[in-house]
N, CA, C and O of each residue as an XYZ file, in Angstrom:
724
protein
N       0.799     -1.194      0.010
C      -0.116     -0.014     -0.211
C       0.671      1.257      0.126
O       0.120      2.356      0.057
N       2.065      1.110      0.521
C       3.051      2.566      0.542
C       3.102      2.846     -0.488
O       2.800      3.860     -1.117
N       3.760      1.330     -0.872
C       4.690      1.839     -2.489
C       3.709      2.210     -3.832
O       4.086      2.705     -4.894
N       2.483      1.857     -3.486
C       1.185      2.101     -4.357
C       1.342      3.657     -4.113
O       1.612      4.416     -5.044
N       1.141      4.137     -2.681
C       0.614      5.545     -2.180
C       2.017      6.366     -3.032
O       1.931      7.233     -3.901
N       3.128      5.826     -2.513
C       4.251      6.469     -2.838
C       4.763      6.832     -4.562
O       5.674      7.555     -4.965
N       3.393      5.696     -5.590
C       3.447      5.369     -6.914
C       2.801      6.831     -7.095
O       3.277      7.948     -7.297
N       1.598      6.357     -6.944
C       0.537      7.692     -7.357
C       0.992      9.223     -6.585
O       0.207     10.166     -6.483
N       2.059      9.234     -6.208
C       2.567     10.677     -5.517
C       3.477     11.194     -6.885
O       3.532     12.239     -7.534
N       3.942     10.279     -6.925
C       5.402     10.723     -8.433
C       4.045     10.412     -9.715
O       4.478     10.025    -10.801
N       2.737     10.547     -9.618
C       2.019     10.068    -10.881
C       2.453      9.021    -11.995
O       2.578      9.152    -13.213
N       2.612      8.098    -11.275
C       3.236      6.546    -12.044
C       2.121      6.007    -11.576
O       1.934      5.352    -10.551
N       1.207      6.425    -12.635
C      -0.536      5.732    -12.921
C      -0.853      4.238    -12.610
O      -1.350      3.730    -11.606
N      -0.304      3.551    -14.068
C       0.485      2.502    -13.823
C       0.215      1.524    -12.780
O      -0.686      0.750    -12.457
N       2.234      2.149    -12.094
C       2.376      1.004    -11.328
C       1.458      1.287     -9.968
O       1.366      0.343     -9.184
N       0.808      2.467     -9.657
C       0.323      2.816     -8.903
C      -0.810      1.869     -8.613
O      -1.019      1.430     -7.482
N      -1.595      1.542     -9.759
C      -2.953      0.329     -9.795
C      -2.321     -1.028     -9.833
O      -2.707     -2.069     -9.301
N      -1.397     -0.827    -10.482
C      -1.061     -2.812     -9.973
C      -0.282     -3.221     -8.247
O      -0.134     -4.262     -7.606
N       0.106     -1.570     -7.989
C       0.044     -2.236     -5.917
C      -1.481     -2.107     -5.781
O      -1.755     -3.280     -5.531
N      -2.062     -1.782     -5.781
C      -3.325     -1.431     -5.434
C      -3.939     -2.511     -5.894
O      -4.517     -3.349     -5.202
N      -3.820     -2.513     -7.129
C      -5.074     -4.214     -7.703
C      -3.984     -5.485     -6.641
O      -4.175     -6.400     -7.443
N      -3.550     -5.805     -6.120
C      -2.720     -6.678     -5.888
C      -3.323     -6.805     -4.613
O      -3.462     -7.976     -4.261
N      -3.626     -6.152     -4.011
C      -4.358     -5.850     -2.263
C      -5.527     -5.932     -2.803
O      -6.060     -6.897     -2.256
N      -6.430     -5.366     -3.759
C      -7.533     -5.544     -3.747
C      -8.034     -6.835     -3.936
O      -8.994     -7.330     -3.346
N      -7.265     -7.404     -4.872
C      -7.369     -9.218     -5.288
C      -6.937    -10.337     -4.253
O      -7.574    -11.272     -3.769
N      -6.177    -10.090     -4.155
C      -4.990    -10.973     -3.780
C      -4.999    -10.841     -1.755
O      -4.555    -11.576     -0.873
N      -5.737     -9.533     -1.750
C      -6.256    -10.084      0.001
C      -7.234     -9.599      0.558
O      -6.999     -8.827      1.487
N      -8.502     -9.844      0.234
C      -9.559     -9.444      0.767
C      -9.724     -9.138      1.692
O     -10.455     -8.149      1.749
N      -9.344     -9.561      2.716
C      -9.599     -9.336      4.294
C      -8.703     -8.533      4.980
O      -8.518     -8.258      6.165
N      -8.010     -8.119      3.540
C      -6.921     -7.307      4.459
C      -7.665     -5.712      4.812
O      -8.570     -5.213      4.143
N      -6.891     -4.975      6.268
C      -7.391     -3.916      6.099
C      -7.381     -2.897      5.388
O      -8.229     -2.008      5.455
N      -6.216     -2.918      4.471
C      -5.870     -1.778      3.129
C      -7.181     -2.325      1.545
O      -7.037     -1.922      0.391
N      -8.052     -3.054      1.913
C      -8.445     -3.334      0.779
C      -9.340     -2.166      0.138
O      -9.389     -1.967     -1.076
N     -10.322     -1.118      1.476
C     -10.896     -0.358      0.874
C     -10.305      0.929      0.724
O     -10.616      1.701     -0.183
N      -9.227      1.236      1.843
C      -8.070      2.716      0.663
C      -7.553      1.980     -0.729
O      -7.266      2.684     -1.697
N      -7.452      0.608     -0.790
C      -6.270      0.116     -1.701
C      -7.798      0.553     -3.019
O      -7.665      1.153     -4.086
N      -8.778      0.135     -2.571
C     -10.005      0.107     -3.894
C     -10.368      1.697     -4.382
O     -10.762      2.042     -5.496
N     -10.083      2.650     -3.062
C     -10.120      4.227     -3.582
C      -8.902      4.412     -4.186
O      -9.052      4.722     -5.368
N      -7.621      4.338     -3.801
C      -6.285      4.439     -4.489
C      -6.552      4.100     -5.577
O      -6.532      5.066     -6.339
N      -6.962      2.590     -6.365
C      -7.068      2.362     -7.417
C      -7.906      3.515     -8.535
O      -7.448      3.843     -9.630
N      -9.043      3.942     -8.029
C     -10.282      5.124     -8.319
C      -9.250      6.032     -8.437
O      -9.574      5.962     -9.622
N      -8.156      6.963     -8.392
C      -7.564      8.068     -8.177
C      -6.375      8.001     -8.880
O      -5.693      8.928     -9.318
N      -6.171      6.614     -8.953
C      -4.847      6.508     -9.664
C      -5.666      6.756    -11.180
O      -5.041      7.449    -11.983
N      -6.795      6.325    -11.548
C      -7.125      6.087    -12.829
C      -7.811      7.368    -13.308
O      -7.966      7.690    -14.486
N      -8.230      8.105    -12.141
C      -8.466      9.675    -12.516
C      -7.248     10.376    -12.117
O      -7.697     11.472    -11.779
N      -6.437     10.403    -12.008
C      -5.519     10.962    -12.827
C      -4.465     11.016    -13.738
O      -3.460     11.666    -14.023
N      -5.070     10.139    -14.042
C      -4.386      9.940    -15.801
C      -5.155     10.362    -16.491
O      -4.784     10.336    -17.665
N      -6.332     10.859    -16.295
C      -7.169     11.587    -17.145
C      -7.322     11.388    -18.726
O      -6.703     12.141    -19.478
N      -7.993     10.561    -19.139
C      -7.936     10.080    -20.363
C      -9.516      9.301    -20.399
O     -10.101      8.670    -19.518
N      -9.826      9.565    -21.497
C     -11.366      8.804    -21.765
C     -11.722      7.487    -20.937
O     -12.266      7.521    -19.833
N     -11.406      6.501    -21.504
C     -10.829      5.012    -21.063
C     -10.444      5.154    -19.591
O     -10.744      4.138    -18.965
N      -9.778      6.259    -18.724
C      -9.514      6.018    -17.535
C     -10.156      6.390    -16.540
O     -10.024      6.163    -15.337
N     -11.212      7.269    -17.410
C     -12.385      8.298    -16.643
C     -13.541      7.009    -16.058
O     -14.083      6.995    -14.953
N     -13.684      6.081    -17.065
C     -14.817      5.323    -17.050
C     -14.206      4.678    -15.868
O     -14.630      4.711    -14.712
N     -13.104      4.060    -16.341
C     -12.855      2.858    -14.857
C     -12.565      3.375    -13.801
O     -12.383      2.633    -12.835
N     -12.426      4.881    -13.644
C     -12.661      5.686    -12.701
C     -13.757      5.409    -11.728
O     -13.852      5.028    -10.561
N     -14.505      5.745    -12.656
C     -16.009      6.160    -11.850
C     -16.617      5.043    -11.324
O     -17.452      5.143    -10.425
N     -16.042      3.240    -12.130
C     -16.303      1.875    -12.093
C     -15.760      2.174    -10.331
O     -16.398      2.171     -9.278
N     -14.338      2.407    -10.635
C     -14.136      1.707     -8.696
C     -14.608      2.569     -7.845
O     -14.482      2.196     -6.678
N     -15.220      3.817     -8.021
C     -15.523      4.637     -7.140
C     -17.047      3.981     -6.860
O     -17.347      3.685     -5.703
N     -17.786      3.813     -7.717
C     -19.113      3.182     -7.952
C     -19.417      1.953     -6.854
O     -20.372      1.817     -6.090
N     -18.191      1.079     -7.077
C     -17.792     -0.211     -6.603
C     -17.831     -0.045     -5.185
O     -18.526     -0.718     -4.424
N     -17.123      0.796     -4.890
C     -16.372      1.007     -3.570
C     -17.389      1.371     -2.901
O     -17.440      0.885     -1.771
N     -18.539      2.316     -3.305
C     -19.382      2.772     -2.709
C     -20.625      1.396     -2.523
O     -21.626      1.531     -1.820
N     -20.404      0.520     -3.054
C     -21.062     -0.293     -3.174
C     -21.072     -1.411     -2.421
O     -22.093     -2.070     -2.228
N     -19.638     -1.765     -1.827
C     -19.025     -2.442     -1.175
C     -19.014     -1.750      0.254
O     -19.199     -2.337      1.320
N     -18.823     -0.722      0.124
C     -18.537     -0.014      1.277
C     -18.984      1.258      1.940
O     -18.259      2.018      2.581
N     -20.543      1.425      1.656
C     -21.097      2.002      1.755
C     -21.195      2.984      3.179
O     -21.316      4.205      3.283
N     -21.104      2.062      4.073
C     -21.240      2.988      5.419
C     -19.678      3.118      5.968
O     -19.381      3.246      7.156
N     -18.370      3.036      4.423
C     -16.853      3.308      5.165
C     -16.696      5.154      5.959
O     -17.464      6.054      5.617
N     -15.957      5.285      6.643
C     -15.526      6.816      6.598
C     -15.273      7.689      5.282
O     -15.715      8.829      5.139
N     -14.473      6.974      4.303
C     -14.202      7.934      3.232
C     -15.379      7.361      2.218
O     -15.012      7.178      1.057
N     -16.675      7.080      2.521
C     -17.689      6.969      1.377
C     -17.856      8.156      0.526
O     -17.630      8.287     -0.677
N     -18.433      9.258      1.664
C     -17.983     10.765      1.132
C     -16.982     11.365     -0.053
O     -17.189     12.392     -0.699
N     -16.138     10.699     -0.145
C     -14.740     11.057     -0.708
C     -14.953     10.056     -1.963
O     -14.481     10.370     -3.055
N     -15.455      9.209     -1.845
C     -15.596      8.516     -3.455
C     -17.101      8.827     -3.765
O     -17.347      8.675     -4.961
N     -17.815      9.090     -3.261
C     -19.049      9.718     -4.057
C     -18.454     11.334     -4.540
O     -19.176     11.906     -5.356
N     -17.502     11.901     -4.193
C     -17.230     13.420     -4.296
C     -16.316     12.838     -5.702
O     -16.293     13.605     -6.665
N     -15.696     11.728     -5.805
C     -14.892     11.860     -7.014
C     -15.420     11.155     -7.797
O     -14.688     10.700     -8.676
N     -16.782     10.797     -7.815
C     -17.332      9.382     -8.670
C     -18.404     10.885     -9.409
O     -18.961     10.890    -10.507
N     -18.400     11.752     -8.605
C     -18.867     13.540     -9.306
C     -17.860     13.356    -10.044
O     -18.029     12.623    -11.019
N     -16.784     13.833     -9.864
C     -15.370     14.887    -10.353
C     -15.336     13.402    -11.821
O     -15.306     13.730    -13.007
N     -15.349     12.036    -11.424
C     -15.322     11.163    -13.067
C     -16.181     12.178    -13.850
O     -16.244     11.587    -14.928
N     -16.725     13.057    -13.980
C     -18.411     13.501    -15.002
C     -17.897     15.165    -14.811
O     -17.853     15.916    -15.786
N     -17.578     15.547    -13.631
C     -17.110     16.990    -14.178
C     -15.720     17.740    -15.213
O     -15.619     18.574    -16.112
N     -14.847     16.864    -14.442
C     -14.115     16.527    -15.823
C     -14.150     16.263    -17.271
O     -13.442     16.610    -18.216
N     -15.128     15.588    -17.149
C     -15.658     15.417    -18.645
C     -16.718     15.956    -19.333
O     -17.347     15.565    -20.317
N     -16.833     17.344    -18.331
C     -18.688     18.313    -18.906
C     -17.461     18.806    -19.943
O     -16.303     19.180    -19.759
N     -18.442     18.584    -21.312
C     -18.151     19.561    -22.232
C     -18.856     21.344    -22.220
O     -19.474     22.154    -21.527
N     -18.256     21.154    -23.435
C     -18.414     23.788    -23.913
C     -20.039     23.126    -23.497
O     -20.646     22.089    -23.228
N     -20.192     24.774    -23.703
C     -22.066     24.441    -22.933
C     -22.474     24.727    -24.644
O     -23.497     25.404    -24.743
N     -21.945     24.388    -25.782
C     -21.902     24.250    -27.082
C     -22.837     22.782    -27.392
O     -23.844     22.783    -28.099
N     -22.322     21.661    -26.766
C     -21.784     20.401    -27.355
C     -22.728     20.139    -26.401
O     -23.128     21.061    -25.690
N     -23.224     18.818    -26.251
C     -23.963     17.671    -25.306
C     -23.472     17.768    -24.195
O     -22.247     17.833    -24.086
N     -24.307     17.804    -23.078
C     -24.833     17.956    -21.787
C     -24.510     16.615    -21.019
O     -24.478     16.572    -19.789
N     -24.270     15.510    -21.839
C     -24.750     14.803    -20.558
C     -24.065     13.949    -19.449
O     -24.588     13.241    -18.589
N     -22.100     14.334    -19.829
C     -21.672     14.195    -18.762
C     -21.911     15.450    -17.444
O     -21.486     15.238    -16.309
N     -22.580     16.626    -17.782
C     -22.769     17.434    -17.058
C     -24.431     17.706    -16.637
O     -25.013     18.729    -16.274
N     -24.842     16.479    -16.835
C     -25.899     16.017    -15.981
C     -24.961     14.774    -15.348
O     -23.913     15.122    -14.802
N     -25.145     13.965    -15.373
C     -24.350     12.956    -14.937
C     -23.736     13.896    -13.515
O     -24.327     13.915    -12.435
N     -22.524     14.593    -13.782
C     -21.982     15.076    -12.700
C     -23.048     15.977    -11.961
O     -22.701     16.049    -10.782
N     -23.991     16.560    -12.142
C     -25.086     17.096    -11.455
C     -25.931     15.947    -10.281
O     -26.244     16.132     -9.105
N     -26.070     15.059    -10.940
C     -26.738     14.172    -10.418
C     -25.908     13.674     -9.259
O     -26.274     13.761     -8.087
N     -24.884     13.200     -9.618
C     -23.575     12.664     -8.838
C     -23.401     13.788     -7.410
O     -23.050     13.321     -6.326
N     -23.605     14.835     -7.527
C     -23.592     15.887     -6.576
C     -24.712     15.731     -5.510
O     -24.733     15.532     -4.295
N     -25.752     15.929     -6.618
C     -26.976     15.704     -5.301
C     -27.015     14.507     -4.614
O     -27.660     14.595     -3.569
N     -26.482     13.271     -4.874
C     -26.619     12.544     -4.227
C     -25.474     12.688     -3.371
O     -25.688     12.201     -2.260
N     -24.204     13.245     -3.522
C     -23.331     13.435     -2.529
C     -23.982     14.347     -1.287
O     -23.740     14.288     -0.082
N     -24.848     15.162     -1.988
C     -25.236     16.337     -1.067
C     -26.499     15.590     -0.202
O     -26.347     15.890      0.982
N     -27.462     14.889     -0.349
C     -28.063     13.990      0.052
C     -27.648     13.071      1.223
O     -28.122     13.180      2.354
N     -26.572     12.006      0.799
C     -26.454     10.960      1.791
C     -24.973     11.832      2.624
O     -24.629     11.226      3.639
N     -24.412     12.669      2.424
C     -23.223     12.977      3.248
C     -23.256     14.511      3.007
O     -22.530     14.889      2.088
N     -24.405     16.049      4.067
C     -24.385     16.603      4.013
C     -23.692     17.902      4.958
O     -23.622     19.129      4.897
N     -23.301     16.940      5.734
C     -22.102     17.256      6.976
C     -20.570     16.989      6.635
O     -19.573     16.957      7.356
N     -20.742     16.820      5.341
C     -18.793     16.263      5.030
C     -17.623     17.160      4.773
O     -17.731     17.792      3.723
N     -16.684     17.347      5.366
C     -16.078     18.296      5.272
C     -15.224     18.685      4.023
O     -14.227     19.406      4.071
N     -15.853     17.997      2.668
C     -15.634     17.930      1.226
C     -16.795     18.960      0.285
O     -16.550     19.457     -0.814
N     -18.292     19.119      1.193
C     -19.212     19.919      1.171
C     -18.633     20.614      0.088
O     -18.436     20.317     -1.091
N     -18.277     22.200      1.183
C     -17.769     23.176      0.217
C     -16.774     23.075     -1.105
O     -17.049     23.794     -2.065
N     -15.977     22.467     -1.153
C     -15.282     22.260     -2.754
C     -16.701     21.462     -3.409
O     -16.774     22.007     -4.510
N     -17.582     20.713     -3.355
C     -18.691     19.735     -3.964
C     -19.426     20.826     -4.105
O     -20.168     20.762     -5.086
N     -19.504     21.904     -3.426
C     -21.292     23.396     -4.114
C     -20.205     23.915     -5.127
O     -20.448     23.711     -6.316
N     -18.862     24.657     -4.751
C     -18.470     24.996     -5.643
C     -18.205     24.200     -7.380
O     -18.120     24.778     -8.463
N     -18.139     22.916     -7.114
C     -18.004     22.237     -8.673
C     -19.603     21.880     -8.698
O     -20.082     21.737     -9.822
N     -20.172     21.776     -7.967
C     -21.604     21.897     -7.991
C     -22.159     22.954     -9.050
O     -22.874     22.764    -10.034
N     -21.485     24.382     -8.429
C     -21.771     25.679     -9.278
C     -21.883     25.883    -10.583
O     -22.606     26.576    -11.299
N     -20.450     24.649    -10.840
C     -19.884     25.081    -12.059
C     -20.897     24.460    -13.136
O     -21.311     25.147    -14.070
N     -21.376     22.753    -12.905
C     -21.922     22.344    -13.637
C     -22.915     22.602    -13.856
O     -23.333     22.149    -14.922
N     -24.366     23.884    -12.607
C     -25.029     23.570    -12.713
C     -25.042     24.990    -14.013
O     -25.875     25.274    -14.875
N     -23.630     25.668    -13.607
C     -23.889     27.011    -14.463
C     -23.220     26.527    -16.282
O     -23.228     27.244    -17.283
N     -22.828     25.429    -16.174
C     -22.472     24.844    -17.742
C     -23.652     24.462    -18.342
O     -23.884     24.660    -19.534
N     -24.901     23.575    -17.079
C     -26.444     23.315    -18.589
C     -26.772     24.663    -18.565
O     -26.939     25.088    -19.709
N     -26.990     25.828    -17.357
C     -28.305     26.837    -18.055
C     -27.139     27.421    -18.510
O     -27.732     28.195    -19.261
N     -25.670     27.774    -18.732
C     -25.248     28.434    -20.310
C     -25.445     27.600    -21.201
O     -24.955     28.161    -22.180
N     -25.907     26.442    -21.606
C     -26.422     25.741    -22.862
C     -27.705     25.739    -23.136
O     -28.064     25.192    -24.179
N     -28.710     26.367    -22.237
C     -30.181     26.352    -23.132
C     -30.175     27.713    -23.059
O     -30.913     28.201    -23.916
N     -29.397     28.856    -22.075
C     -29.390     29.944    -22.305
C     -29.107     30.783    -24.083
O     -29.642     31.653    -24.770
N     -27.943     29.845    -24.162
C     -27.286     29.771    -26.121
C     -28.572     29.033    -26.480
O     -29.277     29.594    -25.642
N     -29.067     28.536    -26.847
C     -29.917     28.193    -27.407
C     -31.102     29.098    -27.474
O     -32.020     28.919    -28.274
N     -31.059     30.018    -26.662
C     -32.129     30.459    -26.206
C     -31.667     31.755    -27.438
O     -32.443     32.483    -28.058
N     -30.446     31.726    -27.496
C     -29.891     33.081    -27.932
C     -29.780     33.274    -28.929
O     -29.943     34.304    -29.583
N     -29.372     31.937    -29.281
C     -29.787     31.617    -30.863
C     -31.291     31.840    -31.217
O     -31.785     31.956    -32.339
N     -31.763     31.865    -30.278
C     -33.406     31.687    -31.428
C     -33.871     33.631    -31.684
O     -34.434     34.291    -32.558
N     -33.236     33.896    -30.364
C     -33.360     35.514    -29.800
C     -32.582     36.083    -31.511
O     -33.278     36.757    -32.271
N     -31.134     35.696    -31.897
C     -30.958     36.277    -32.854
C     -31.594     36.128    -34.315
O     -31.504     36.945    -35.231
N     -32.429     34.578    -34.322
C     -33.090     34.325    -35.467
C     -34.285     34.758    -35.455
O     -35.181     34.201    -36.089
N     -34.450     35.735    -34.784
C     -36.294     36.480    -34.402
C     -36.985     35.335    -34.148
O     -38.194     35.565    -34.140
N     -36.628     33.834    -33.870
C     -37.820     33.506    -33.147
C     -38.400     33.439    -32.005
O     -38.707     32.253    -31.888
N     -38.781     34.075    -30.967
C     -39.182     34.920    -30.066
C     -39.808     33.487    -29.473
O     -39.149     32.877    -28.630
N     -40.747     33.104    -29.806
C     -41.882     32.540    -28.932
C     -40.253     31.153    -28.365
O     -39.828     30.962    -27.225
N     -39.947     30.729    -29.212
C     -38.349     29.791    -28.989
C     -37.526     30.448    -27.898
O     -37.351     29.814    -26.857
N     -37.021     31.621    -28.032
C     -36.037     32.612    -26.839
C     -36.864     32.409    -25.694
O     -36.413     31.830    -24.706
N     -38.258     32.916    -25.751
C     -38.485     32.893    -24.632
C     -39.037     31.765    -23.522
O     -39.020     31.803    -22.292
N     -39.501     30.812    -24.391
C     -39.449     29.727    -23.603
C     -37.780     28.966    -23.058
O     -37.507     28.496    -21.954
N     -37.202     29.041    -23.862
C     -35.361     29.359    -23.087
C     -35.458     29.226    -21.764
O     -35.586     28.409    -20.851
N     -35.290     30.905    -22.154
C     -34.789     31.835    -21.018
C     -35.664     31.659    -20.158
O     -35.031     31.386    -19.138
N     -36.939     31.642    -19.883
C     -37.754     31.682    -18.570
C     -37.442     30.000    -18.524
O     -37.572     29.950    -17.301
N     -37.164     28.722    -18.856
C     -36.769     27.636    -18.209
C     -35.726     27.807    -17.860
O     -35.491     27.068    -16.904
N     -34.364     28.817    -18.295
C     -33.104     29.006    -17.245
C     -33.518     29.519    -16.102
O     -33.032     28.985    -15.105
N     -34.514     30.678    -15.869
C     -34.974     30.616    -15.058
C     -35.426     30.117    -13.848
O     -35.167     30.525    -12.716
N     -36.275     29.000    -14.269
C     -36.998     28.423    -13.530
C     -36.620     27.442    -13.067
O     -37.089     27.046    -11.999
N     -35.674     26.768    -13.724
C     -35.067     25.505    -13.514
C     -33.521     26.128    -12.555
O     -33.127     25.304    -11.730
N     -33.045     26.890    -12.595
C     -31.708     27.304    -12.159
C     -31.194     28.846    -11.289
O     -30.153     29.491    -11.165
N     -32.430     28.925    -10.879
C     -32.662     30.394    -10.126
C     -31.442     31.364     -9.573
O     -31.477     32.569     -9.324
N     -29.945     30.069     -9.426
C     -28.957     31.068     -9.002
C     -27.830     30.976    -10.106
O     -26.613     31.009     -9.924
N     -28.550     30.849    -11.341
C     -27.423     30.825    -12.223
C     -27.048     32.169    -12.385
O     -27.805     33.140    -12.390
N     -25.117     32.153    -12.594
C     -24.691     33.145    -11.928
C     -24.811     34.675    -13.258
O     -24.814     35.882    -13.019
N     -24.891     33.986    -14.530
C     -25.099     34.650    -15.451
C     -27.101     34.922    -15.869
O     -27.518     34.665    -16.998
N     -27.907     35.370    -14.915
C     -29.481     35.677    -14.907
C     -29.460     36.695    -15.430
O     -30.375     36.927    -16.219
N     -28.502     37.636    -15.230
C     -28.674     39.183    -15.510
C     -28.929     39.684    -17.349
O     -29.304     40.774    -17.780
N     -28.546     38.379    -18.146
C     -28.374     38.343    -19.819
C     -29.129     37.716    -19.985
O     -29.567     37.685    -21.135
N     -29.782     36.785    -18.895
C     -30.919     36.125    -19.472
C     -32.326     37.208    -19.226
O     -33.073     37.410    -20.184
N     -32.616     37.907    -17.794
C     -33.671     38.700    -17.798
C     -33.814     40.122    -18.760
O     -34.742     40.925    -18.851
N     -32.562     40.069    -19.387
C     -32.072     41.148    -20.431
C     -32.622     41.033    -22.181
O     -32.945     41.883    -23.011
N     -32.518     39.422    -22.203
C     -32.799     38.713    -23.559
C     -34.588     38.629    -23.525
O     -35.406     38.951    -24.387
N     -34.755     38.103    -22.263
C     -36.427     37.163    -21.913
C     -36.879     38.625    -22.324
O     -37.745     38.566    -23.196
N     -36.540     39.964    -21.944
C     -37.747     41.435    -21.938
C     -37.624     41.427    -23.431
O     -38.673     41.329    -24.068
N     -35.987     41.557    -24.364
C     -35.984     42.197    -25.457
C     -37.168     40.805    -26.258
O     -37.767     41.137    -27.281
N     -37.335     39.705    -25.832
C     -37.786     38.797    -27.009
C     -39.458     39.359    -26.529
O     -40.257     39.612    -27.431
N     -39.885     39.523    -25.021
C     -40.866     39.822    -24.742
C     -41.606     41.285    -25.212
O     -42.779     41.658    -25.204
N     -40.039     42.066    -25.718
C     -40.938     43.110    -26.311
C     -41.278     43.279    -27.610
O     -42.034     44.194    -27.936
């Protein structure tokens, strides 16, 4: 476990994964099995490739399945949300990963409201909500510029209804007002 942690610290993802995988698969009764499972997910997350992010999400999900009451379950849920957060696309693109990140952060807030990771989770959650709202706003802006005002009005009202704390709501109000006029 110490060798794996050292390799993880040096960003040697593959080496770290091998050490942690040996613990997880070879020592099922070990007290290091749960932390090794988390560190395995961290090693995948650190690599930050499309494949490794899917595998990281799987490791964190498995941890939450096998150890739902573990003292670091909040960390696993936060990292699971982060696997989707780092994959969020620009507002003009498909927002599936953004919606998944929001869903996982909601689960985090439901299960672990008093976690020490909550402030960081709130910040990342706000980023995800803003990205989703920005996507809807830009569609409304496209309709506004195309002079199809009923579509723009629906999009702008939808943004204000679904996300009243959207950081760019002043622009939404402006374009909504112009569309209504």
